[in-house]
N, C-alpha and C positions, 0 to 999 in steps of 0.2 A: 583529666579530672575535675571534678568536681568539691565544691565547699559550699556550705551551706553556714556560714559567720554567723552568729546573734550576740549584740553589743549584751553582756549581761552586768549581773551587779553579782552576781554569785551562780554558780554553775559545780555541779560536783556527777561524777560516775559510780556506779557500785557493779562486784562482782557477786554471784550466789551471797548478797545482804552484809558486801561489805565495804568501804567503801577505797576505792582504790586511788581516787583526783581530785580536788576540792582547790579550786578557782573564789578571787574574789572577784574586780573590777574586770572585765578586758571581754573575752570571746571562745563564746561556745564553737567549737566548728566541727562540724558533721562535715566529713573526708569520705571521698568515693573513689578508688581512682578504675579507670577504661581500661583497656587488654593495649592501646597501642601508646598508654603513658609510659614514660622517662623520667631520669632525672632532670632532662629540667626545666618539664612544668614544675615539678614537683618548687623547686628553686627560684620559677617563674610565682607563682600562686604564693611560698613565706612571703615574696617578694612584695606582693600585690598586699596580702590580708595584715601584714607587721605594719606595713607604710600607709594603712585606711587611716582618712581624719573623720571619723566617724562620734568623735565623742566630741563634745560642747563646748567653748569653748567662755568668757567670761562673759559675752554677748549672750549665748543659748545661741551659737552657729554651732554644727557640727564643722569643727578647723581643727581639732586636736584625734591627735594618731596616740597611739597605743604607748608606745614610748611617753609622752607627755603627760601620761597620766598613772603613769606608775603598771600598766595592767600587763593583763596573761595571758595564757591562753590553755584552756584543756580542748583534746584534738581527740575526736571521737571515730572511727572507721565505721564506713556508713555504706557496705555496697549496693546496698537497698535506691542510692540515688542513681543506678544505673537500670533501675526497674526497664525490663520488657511490660508495657501498662495494655496493650493491648487486647488483652482477654481481660481474662476478674479476675484469674489467680494470675498474679507476677511472675516472669520470668526472668532468670538471673544470668543468661548466658553474656549478657555486654558489661558486665564487670568482672577486673579482672582477674585472674585465679592470685589463689593466696601468696606462691611463691614467687610472684612478679611485683606482688602488692603491696606484701609485708614489705618488703628492700625502701619503696616509696612516699610510703606513708611514714615508720622508721625518716628514713630522709629529709622530707616534710619538717615532723618536728627540730629533724638538727639543724636545719639551717635556720626557722625562728630560734632554739636556740643560740645559734649565732649571731642571728642581730642585737643578741641581751636577754633577752626575753625568755621568762619562768615557763615553763612550758607541762603537763599534767596531761593524764591520758585512760584512756582503757587498754583495752587489751584484743586485739586482733582479732576477731569470729564470733570470740563471746557473747554471750547472751548476759548484755548488762540494762540498767537504770542509769537511764542518767536525766539530771535534776536538771533549773535553770528556773533563775528569774532575768525575764528577759528587760533590761533596761529602750524602755522608749515607747514602745516597740519599736528597733531596727534588727534588719535581717534582710542581710543581700542573700544573692546566688553567684556564684564565681562558678566557668569553667574552663576551660584553659584554651579548648578550640574557639574560645569569645574576645577571652580579656589577654 
């Protein structure tokens, strides 16, 4: 699994002009799922992201986690994180097929909810408009093959 995680002061997602998710302070998570990913990766990634300490403490140090600042998550499926970029036109054969990816996308969000966080989301496979106000900016890339 891969996740581009951005600390935001707010973020939203809309489908066909209708807003389907909005958060205030928290993380915008663009989530990509690879063909070899399992529930194990979804659980591990949720644990890493939910306990990430990138919010400023009273001294301005990145020392606080999502729970400590009352943050939420906006999770958007992003199969393009597994794009093959060798040619000018990206290929997407490295991304998991929807029948495997959708349950893992749902599992990741459920794991975040079980840790006590409010989770908003887009719609898997939909054409979405994502807006965010990056805070910092702080953007981190997670790959479960490496973390």
